[in-house]
N, C-alpha and C positions, 0 to 999 in steps of 0.2 A: 290785454290777453286776447288772442285770436281764438274764437270758438269754432269758426268754420271758414273755409277758404274755398270758394267754388268758382270755376271758370266755365262759361257756356260758349261753345263754338269759338273760343279764343277771341271773341270780339269784345267781351266785357268780363269784368271780374268783380266779385263782391266778397267782402270779409265781414264777419260778425264778431263784434267784441262787446265789452260791457264797461261802462264807467259809472261814476257816482250818480248820473242822471238816468241811467237805464241802458238799454241796448243801443249800440251804434252799428249801423250797417254802412260800410264804406263801399261806394260803387265807383268803378273806373272803366273807361273805355267807351265803346259804342253800344248802347242798349237798343235792342230791337224787340219787336213784339214776340219773337220766338224765345228770346232769353228772359223777357219780362215775366213770363209765367213762372219760371223757376225762382226768380227774385221775389215775386208776390207770395209764393208758397212759403219761402223761407221767412219772410216778414210775418206772415200769418201764424207761423209756429211759435213766435216769440210772445211772451207775456209782459205786461207792464209797459212803460214808456219806451217807444221805439223812435229813433232818429236816423234818417238816411243822410249820410254825408255825401254830397254830390260834387265835391270840389274837383274830383278827377274824372267826372263823367264828361266826355267830350261831345257826345251827340246822342240823340234819342229820336226814334221814328214816331209816327203818329200813335200806333198802338201802345208803345212804351210810355209816351207822354200821358195818354189816357189812363194807364195803370198808375203812374205816379200821382196824377190828380185824384184818382180814386183812393189811393193810400192816404193822401193828405186829408180827404174828406172823412176818412175813418180814424183820424187822429194821429197819424204818423207825421212827425216833424220832418220837413224837407230843409236841410241845412247846407249852407255854403255852396249853393248853386251859382254858376257863372251868371253875369247879367243877361247874357243871351238866353240861357236855359230858363232863367227866372221869367223872362219875357214870354217865352213859349209856354211856360206853365201857368202864366197869369199871376205870378208873384203876389204879394211880397214874401220873401223868405229870409231866413238868416243868411247873410252873404259872406263871401270870403273876406277874411280880415287881412289887411296888408300888414306886412312886418313880421 
């Protein structure tokens, strides 16, 4: 179930849903510092376990990477990041599953 669907400057998109483990925020596109503030506000408004699904995130600039690291430090799970993005973030993370 999609609870929110937000696009900022059409460079990235995130949707918020919920599953048995809590909130899932799916992030896609190219995340920049400008859009990361909107994503951070949305994540901060959620209660309970929050997981960012980064499988469709293609790139992130320095400020966006800093924001993702900060969210991780606050207990947000970063899931399904590409190997390259995991390297930039300083992994390890739940990774994309093949198949």
